[in-house]
N, C-alpha and C positions, 0 to 999 in steps of 0.2 A: 431433711432440708424441714419439711412441714415440723419439724419437731422444733427445730433451731428457732424458726418463725414465729413458733407457739410461745416460748419461754422469752421471746423478745419482746411480743405484747406483752406479756404479764410483766415486764420490768416496768416498761414505759406505764401500765396502767398504774401500779405499785405507785413510781415516780408522782407521776400526776395525781393522784389523790391523796398523798403525804403532803404534796404543795399546797394542793386546794384546804385540805386540812388547815393545814399551819395559819393559810391567811385567812381564815374564819374566827371572826373577833372571839378571843379568851371570854368564858365563862367571867363574867364581874368586872369588865374591864368597858370602859367608852374611848370616846377618841374625842380630842379639845384641841378644836381651829379657830384660826381668826388671822388679825394682824396688828401687826406694830406700828403705832404712828408717832409723829410729835406733836404733841399736843398744838403747838402753836401752828404750826406751817401744813397739819394736817398729810405730809409727806412721807412714805415707809420708813423705818428706821433699819437699814439691812443689816444685819449680824446680830443683833439682839438677841441674849440669851435666855432662856426661859427654862425654870428647871421646879422641883419641889422643893420645897424648905425641910423636909424631915430627910430625902433623900436627893442630896444635890448629883448624884449620877443617873439621875434619870431627868434625863433634860432633850431639848433641842434649839434652834438658831432659826433666825427669821430670813427667809430667803431674799434674792435681792428685789423682788415686789415686797416685802416686807410680812410675808406669811409664815405662817407654823403650824405645824402641825404634831401634837404629843397624845400616845396612848396612854392611858392612867388608870387604875384603880376605881371601880365605881363607889360611890360617895363623897363627901365633902372633901376638898384637896384645896392644901393651903401652896403657893405658888411664887416666886419672885421674880421680875425680867429686871435684868441689870445691861445696863451698856453704857461703853466711854464716855463722858462729857455730859451724862443724863445723869438724872436722878431715878433711883433704884426704885420698883413698884411691886409692894406686895399685896397679894386678891388674893380671893377663896371664891371657888367656883363650885356647882356640885353638878357630878358625873353621872349621867344615868347610862348604866349597863346597856352593852351593845346598842347605844345612839352617838350619833355626830353633836357634840356641843360646841355652840361658836360663843367666842369671847375677843372682844377687843381693847386690847394695850393702850394707853398713851401715856405717854414719858415727857418730862417736862427736862430741859435742855437747864442744864447750869451754868450760872453767871461765870464765863472763865476766859482765861487769858487769849487763849485763839479765837476768839471770834474777835478776828482784825479784817478791817474792810480795805481794801488798795484799789488804788485809780492806773498806776501805772500801766500794771498789763496789760489792758486794754482800752486805756483812755476812758474808763467806765467804771463805777464802784463794782467791785467784786470781794467776796472773801478769800481771805488767803487760800484756805486748804482748795480753791476752786477754781486756781487759776492753773496753768498748761508749762509754765515756767520757774525756772528757779528765783527767788524773791525772798530776801533778809527784810526786818521792820525795825529801824532803829526807832525807841519811844523816846520821847521829850526828858522822862526823870533818870534814864543815863546818864544823856547827855548833862542834865544839871548838876547831879550827884557824882561827876568825875570834873566839873568845874571845869569843863573843854569852853576854851573862849574862842574855837573856832572848829569849825563843823569839821575838819578832815581830821583831830585828835579824838572825834566822837570814832568816827570811821576806823579807827583803826581796830576797833574791837568786833568790827564785824566778819562773820567768817569769811574766808576766801578773797577776800578786799585786801590790799596791801597799798599805804600812801608812800610811795617812794619818792623822795625830796620833792615832797607836793603834789607828784602826781599817782594817778591811780592806776594800778592793775587789778583786774580781777579776774581768779584763776589761772596768772600766768599768761595771758593774751597779748602782753605788753610787755616791754622791757623799759629803757630807760630813755627820754629823749633829750634831753638837759632843758627840760619845761617847753617843748616843741611838739604840736600834736599829737593830742591825747585822742587815745582810742575807746577812752569812758567817755560818756556824754553826762555832763552836769546840769541838771536843771533846776532852777525857782519854778514850782507848780507848774510843770512841765513846757517851760520855756528855756531853750540854752541857756547858758551864763557865761560861756566861757569867750575870754579875747579872739576876737572874729580874725585878726592877722597872723597870731600865735598859736590859738587853740588850746591855752591855757585857764585852768582856773584860781581866782585868788579868794582863797576861803575864808579869810578876814571880812570879806565882802560880803556875804551871806547872813543874815540876820537869824543866828542859831538861838536867839531867845525868844523868837516868835515861831519855833519849829512845832509843827501837828503830831509830825512822824517822818522818817526817813526812809524814804524805800529805795532798794538795790537790787536790782535786776541782772540777773548773770547770764551770761550770753551775747549771741548777737541779737541788738533789738533795731536795726536802721528801718525796718518796714515801718515800724510806728514814729521813731524820734532821728530818724535820717541819720547824714554822715559821719558823725564821731561817734555813733552808737555801736560800733564796730564788734567791742566784747564787753560792754554791758552795759547798764545806765544809771546815774544817780540822783534822786528826783526828791528834792527838799521840799514837801507841803507845808506851807505856812495854815495858820490859824486865825479863822475870823471871832469874830464876838460871841458870847452867849449872851444868855438873856441878864447873867448879874453881871455890871462891870467886873475889871480885874485890873488890877495896879499890881506889878511886881517891878521890886529895886534889889539890886545885887551889887555888894562889891566883894574885892577881893585884893589879897596882897600876899606876894608870894617872893623868894630867894633863890639862886641859885647856890650848890653843894659847890665846894672846890673840887675840883677833878681828881682821882685816886690817883692819878700821877700829879704830883706838886710843881713840880716845873711847864706842866700845861696852863697854870692858870694865868692868865696874863692879865685881868683886871684889878685894881684896887678896889679894898672895900670891900661891900656887898655887892652883887650883882641883881638887883631887884627885878619884880613885876610888880603891875596893881593895875586896878581898871575897874569900871563901872558900869552895868549894865541897867534898863531900864524898861518896862512896857506899860503901856494904858489901852486898856481894850476895850470897846463902850459899845451899846446900841443908841444910838439919837433919834429917835421917831424910827424913821424906816433908812435910818441910813449906818451902817457898820462903818466904824474908826478902829485902825489900831495904829499907836505909834511907837515906835521904838527908840533908844540909842546907845551908843555905845563909846567907852573911849578906853584906850589901851596903851601901856605903856610895858616896854620888854627891854631890859638892857640888852638881852644879848648875849648868849654862849660863845657865839665865834667872832673873834677880834679881827682887827685888822693884821694890812699883810705883814707876815713876818718882813724882817730883813736881810736881805743878803748881798754881803760887800760887792759881789762881783756879778752882780746881776743888774742891769740899768732896769730902773723903774723909775717912773713920774708918781706914784703913788703917793697921797695926802691924805689917805684917810686916817682919822684920829677914832677913840672910843665915844663920842658921840655920832660919830656919824652912823657905826654901824648897830644903833637901837631902832626898835622897833615903836614904830608910835601909830596909832590909828584915832580917829575918830568918822563914826556910821550916825546916821539917820535916816531910818525906812518908817514908811507908814503904806496903810491900805485904808484906801475908801469905795465904798460898796453902799450904791440906791436903789432902793425897791419899791417904783413909784407906788401911789395907793390905789390908782386907778387900772394898775396893771399889774397882777400879782403874779405873772410870768413874764415880767421884766425886771433885770437889772442890768445894771451897767457903775462902770464905775472907774479906777483909775489906782494902781499900784506904785511904788518908787523905791527908790533906796540910795542914797551918797555917802562917798565915801573918801576920804583925803588921808592919805595915807606914806609912810618915811619907813624905807625897808631895805634890807640887800639882799643878793643873791652869789654865793659862792660856788665856785667853780670846782676848785681844787684847795686842798686844805694844805697847809705851810708845810710840814714834814708827819711823820709816822709817830712823833714823840713829844718836846716840848713844844711844837707848834702844830697839833694837833687840832686844838680849839682856835687857829688862826688861818688866815687867808695865805696862799701862795701869793705871788708881787703879779698882780695885774691880773688875778682871777677873781677880783670881785665887783660886786656893778653896784654902785648906791642908789637907788631908786625914791624921786618922791611921785607919788600918784594920784590922781584925782578919777574918781571911776564912778558912774550912774546910771541908773536906767530908770525910765518911764513906762508904764503899762499901761493906757487905756485898755477898758475891752468891754462886751453886750453879752447878755447870756438871753436869749430868749425860747420859751418853751410853747408850741401852739396846743390845741386845745387835743390836738389827736395825737397828741404825746411825741411831737418831733422837739429836738434838742439843737435849736441853733447857737453857735460861741463864735464870738469874732474878737479874736485875741492878737495883742502887737507890743513889741518893744522895741523901743529908740535906749541902745546899751551905749554909752560913748565912755573912751579909754584914753586917757592921755597921758607918757609914761615919761617922765624927764629923767633920763639914765646918764650916769656917769662914763667916761670912755666914747661917747659921741654914738649911743648905742637910743636915743630916744625914740619913739616910736607914737603914735598914735592911731585909734581906729574908732570907727563907728559901724554901728548893724543895727541894720534895721529888718526887723521880723515882723511878719505879719500870718496870722492863722485862723484860717476860716474851717469850722468845722464841725459835723450835726453828727449825731444820735438819735437811733430809733428802734423802738421796738416792735417787730413787725407782727402785725395780727393775720396776715395772710398765714404764715406758719408761725406754730406753739413757739415760746419760748427762742426767736431769734432776735437776737441784738445785731444791727447795723451801724459801723461808726466808720466817718472818713473824713476826708481835709483835702486842701490846699496850701500848700507854703510859700511862703515867700521869705528869700534870708541875704540881704545885701551887706555886703560887707567893704568899709571902705578904709584904706590905710594908708598913712603917709609915715613915711619913714627911709630914712638916705641908708638904714641898713638894708633893705630891701631894691635897693636902684637897680640891681639884676633885672629886673622888671622891663627894663628900661626906661626908667622913673621911680622917683619918690614916694608917687600916687599908685597905689593897685587896687584893681575893682576885681571881686570876687562875689559872681550871681551866681544862687540856688534857687531850682523853682522846684517844687515838688509836689506830687499827690497821692494818699493814699485811701486804702478803704480797706477795713476787718470786719468779717463777720464771724459772730458766737452763736452758736446752738447749743440748747441741751435737749439729750434724748432719754427719754425715760427718767428723767428725772433723777438722773445717776452719771451719764456723761455727757460731757462737754466737750466742746470741739469749735477750733477756733482755724480759721485762714484768711493771711492777709496780703494785699499785694501795696508795692508801691515804685512808681516811678520816679528816677530822681534823673535832673537837668544840672549841669555846672557848666559855665563859660569862665574865663578869666581874663583881663583887659579886654576883651571882642576877640583874644587871638586862637582860642584853643577853646572846644567845646565838648563835653561828654554826656551820653545819655545812659542811662542801667536803669532797669529795673530788678527787682529784687522780692522775692516771697517769703513767707514764713506757714506756719501749721501747726496745730498743738492740739491734744489728747486728755482729758484729765477725768480717771472714770473713779466713781465712789464704790470700792468694793465693799466698805464698812459702814459707819457711823461716823465710824472716826479713822479710816485708811481710805487713802486716794493713790491712786497711781497717776502716773503722767507721760507723757511723751511730748516731747519737740521737735522740730526742725525748723531754722531761720536762717538767711540770707544776710550777710553784712558788706560794707560797702564805706571807703573812706575814699573823697577828694584830700590831697594833698591841700595844706594849708599855705596861705602867702608866702611865710618865712620857711618852710619848707624846700619851698622852689627859689627864693630869691635872696634869701640871707646873704649877708656875707661881710663879714666883722672879724674884730682881733681881738682876743683876753688871755692876757699872759702868753703871749706868743704863740701861743695856740690860735690859728686861724679857721674860720668859719666859711667855707664855700658852698655856692649856690649852685642847683643842681635844676633846671627851667623845665628839663626834661622828663623828671619824676612821674613815674604813673600812678593811678589809685591803687590802695590796695581794696582785695575784696576776700570775705571770708565765707565758709558756711558751718553752721555750729549743729548739734545733735544731743538731746540728752534724754535719758529717764531715768526717773525719781519717783521713791516712793513717800511720802506723809502720813504719818501715823498722827494720830494726839496719844496724849494719856493721861493716867489721873492713878496721882498716888496718896491715897486720902483725900486732902483737902488741896493736894497741889499738881498743877493741872497744866498742861503745854503741848506743846509738836517736837515730834523729832522726825527727822528727813535726812533721805540717803540719796544720791546722784549721782549717775557716771554721766562723765559728759567728753565729747570728741568736738574739736572746733581746726580745720584746717586755712590757712590763708594762704593768696597768692599776690604775688607780688608786692613781700612782704618789707615796710618802710624800714631801716635801721641807718642808725648814725654809725658810718665809719671811718676812721683815721689811716690814712695815705699819704702819698706825696702827689698832691694833686695840681698841681705848679711845678716848674724846675726850682731844686733850692726853697720850695714851701712846703709842711705838712700842713697837715690839719684835717677839720671832720667836712663831710657832706653827708645829705642824708641821700639813700640810694637804695632802689629796689633789690632786694638780694634773693628771690627765689620764694618758692616754695616752704611753707613750715605749717609744724604740726604741732596742738595741744591735747593731749589725751590725761584723764585723770579720774578720780571718786571724791566726795566729801560728804561728810556729814556734820547735821548740824543740830542743835537742840535749843527750844526757847521754851519758857514756862513761868507762872508765877503761882503762889497760892503761899496755903499754910502749913507747915511742916510739923510744929508741935504748937498746941494749945493757941496762943498768939503770937507766936514766932512767926513772921512772912517771910520769903525767899524769892528772890526774881532772879533769873538765868539765864545767859545766854553764850553759846560756844560752840564750837566746831572746829575738824580737822581736817583739811584739804588738800589729797597727794596730786599731783600737776607731775606731766614728763613733755614737757616744751623741747622740741628736737626738730632740726633743719631735716627736710625731707631730701634735698639732695647737696652733703656737704660737699661736694667737690665741683661745685656749680662754680663756675666764673661769671659773674655777676658785673666786674668792672677791670680795670687794672689802672696800675698809677701812672702817673707822668714826670718821669726823675728828668733830669740833666740830659743834653744829647751825648752820646753815647753810652747813657745805661742804659739796659737792657729793663723795658718796665715788669713790674711785677703785677701778678695774676693775683686779682683779689676775690677770694671764696670766705665759704664758712670756716676753714680749714685754716688758711691762711693769717686770719684775722681774729682768731678765738685763742684763749690763752689755755683752756681746756676741751678738747674736741671729746673726751670720756661720752661714749652714750649719744652725741650729736645734741648736746643740751643747747637751748639758745643762750643769750646773753642775758644778766640783769633778771634772771629767776630765782625765786624759792619753791624749791620743789614739795618743802613739806612746811603746812602750816596749820598753828594748831594755837586757839583762842578759847580764853574763858573770862567770864565776867558775871560774880556772885556778890549778892547783896542780900541780908540777913537784916531783920528788923523788927521790932517791938513795941507798938506805941510811939514813945518818942526819939526812940534810939536806932540809931541804924549803922551796920559795918559793914564794907565793902571791898573787893579785891579782885584786882585783872591780875591776866596773865597770858603772853603772846610771846611765843614761839616762832622762829624762823629758820631753818635751815642754812647750812653754809651756801652762799651765793657758787656754784661751781664754776662757771665761766662770763672772764667780763671782755672788754677790748684789751688785745693784744698792745695796743697804741700805750695804754699805761703801765706798763711793764717797761716800756723803750723810752718814758721820761725819768728811769731809775737810772740809764746809763753813767757808770763811773765817771764821766766828764760832765757831769751836771747834777748840780745841787739836788737833785732828787725829790720825790713825794715820799718814797720810803711804802709805796703802796706792796710791792710784789714782797716785800719782808712782813711788811702787816697782814695778808691776806694767810700768809705760812703762818704766822704764832696763831692766827685766829679764824683755825679750819675748821673747828665745830658750830653745832648751833648755837642760839643768841635766845635766853631766857631775859625777858622781861617782866618786872613784877610792879604793879601799885595798891596802893593801899588807900584807903579813907574811912572816917567816922564822921558821924553826923547827930545832930540835937534840934529836934523841933520842940517849940515854945506854944504853948495856946495853939498850935495848927497853925500857925502863920512867920512865928518868927520863926531862923535856921540857922545855925551855923556848923559849919563843916572844917574840919581839917583833912588835907590831902596830899598824900606824898605819891609822885611819880618818878619812877625807875628808883625804886626802894633798896635796893641793893647799889646804886651808884656805879651801875655796868657802866665802862668804856665799851662802846661799841658803832659801828657803822653799818646802815642798810646800804645806799647810796655808793660805793666804792669811791673812796677821796672827801665824803661828807658825813663829819663824825654827828651823831645824834648825841641830844640833851643830855648832861647828868642829871644827877637828882633834884628835884625842886620840892620844898617845901611850901603849901599854899594853905592861910585859911579862908575862907568865905562865908561872909552874913549876908544874907537875903529876908527881904520880908514879903508878904503876899495878901493884898487885902481884898 
């Protein structure tokens, strides 16, 4: 036993002295240590790589505090420090043998495309990489180069976002509601711009020619933006003047190609488009002034209703009636008093008069596919405007107070006795402060009043054509940065709704998020948010008829709620002089009391649609996106925006009976559930969703010449309302929807192309082709998309 102990002691002693000897500095070496800092902010550069110039395998990286340590041979050594998005630094140091040598490395940030500042995520300015939610940013250069005459056409290129017959979908969070009750809130400068009674956005009304950037938040955003932000937010930020005055004028002209199916062309001659936009922006003393005008004419590719001999109709719609015509004027005025630089106030506004149409069902799936079914086209003459008085005040202590308001009026003179008008009175007081008691703590909060007055015989089910919807809310959000690498946000909102003084609801909701800076250009984020949406006046009280299809009211419909969670990784990259961001996200959102349009016999011998709470649903998925800008080769510059989104939108209880129909006396009512109202129940996929979306826009330019191309892919829409198949019964004229969907059961690829030349830096001519292959395709069932268009655009900027 003693001998065994002696041997163990000898082994332990040998190991100890061996480790101790290895820990001693080798003869002729020294230690180099220090910090890697951003030269401008003096913040640590996490993950920077330091290595010997002649021996690249000998190196290290900076830790979370920007510190590094590296053992090197004694003598003069030449090293390199690199970091994505920063200029490499080559430096020389002298290493003393057996000593610790200190050296601080300063890296300079490159001017790059991902230095983007956004405000929508927290209602204050943040770098895109620091936010805790998924967001895409659309720059005005892409909007202009594609000659998008309304913002919805530009939004088609945003990853994860689909415009389905004028209704925005984000990551499959909503289906199609026939123009009523959006789950995505559309804003101009942070204030809602959707019609109050129906919850719909008029895309032509948005002053696209003065867009500074478009910010798209993906996921529940109700804490900051209220009821309609159940699935996300589209915020169009407009631009104020710079020191140098600016004038832009653009004119364009275009023509529709005849459809691939010759028999489907309903127009004579050429179906033309043309328009003009103009902007003038300048500072006059201490005043900022912007004025824009736009005029739009579009012959339209959807024609008057088809004629069916044995179908009674009173349609008198002709070729001129279906034209799209609009004139818009917008302005911004801001005054900064000379005696108080901390105060500014002003008024913004926009006015539009338009003539357009809305088509519910195509004529048929062949010769009438570019025309309307009898009685299902509504002609609309519209006057819409808003005025936005505002005042901002900054205290000496750093408190920002903002009072913003909007009066928003819409008057729609519609055919088929479907006219409506609404007025919105919106006011928001907002405060923001960086608190000194706790370092890097931002406090944002406010109170909101949103009152909607509607007048329409459409909504008589409320007991009167006059309906009143009131919304009062208060919100607050805290954002704190820890250790210069971790951003934390926590928000709360209380929502109160009352309609016609007879129903009221109070609802609290919360959100939170984290963003961890893993490296100088690597950011890991996580967020959780709750959503809430109160039904619109139309969803509760609409009662009308279109082409024999009755729309029924549902005064008892309940609000929708949701929660959304997401984890994502944003990685900056640099390939030569091309730089940008790649982003990957995993998301999960669940809805309670999901509202959908359901077709059934809601009244004896009368079938039609009604908004109904259909139970719990869930949307899961993954998304990858990339954006970048820079030089690929010598003077060849590239701009890239693309992404892929996979969603799995499902009914959580497909057998749940959420309603029953109301047939004639003696007939047993049908039990309505997801299973009994769907055309395809495989995997319980929700209606009107695309499971796979892929998009890419690439522009390559050199000095005066630019080439661009866009591509979009939509997978086959698996599930729609079974009611549309019933419309194809043998004894009816039929829409052909079942036959069309069987024939077009694969994905849709849409391509656009463009070329532009710039002369003397201010004159620009462009040629644009949309739907390059002249594809006949449908995104929303029973509504065909545009055939190929050729456009030429001339602009001048001085």
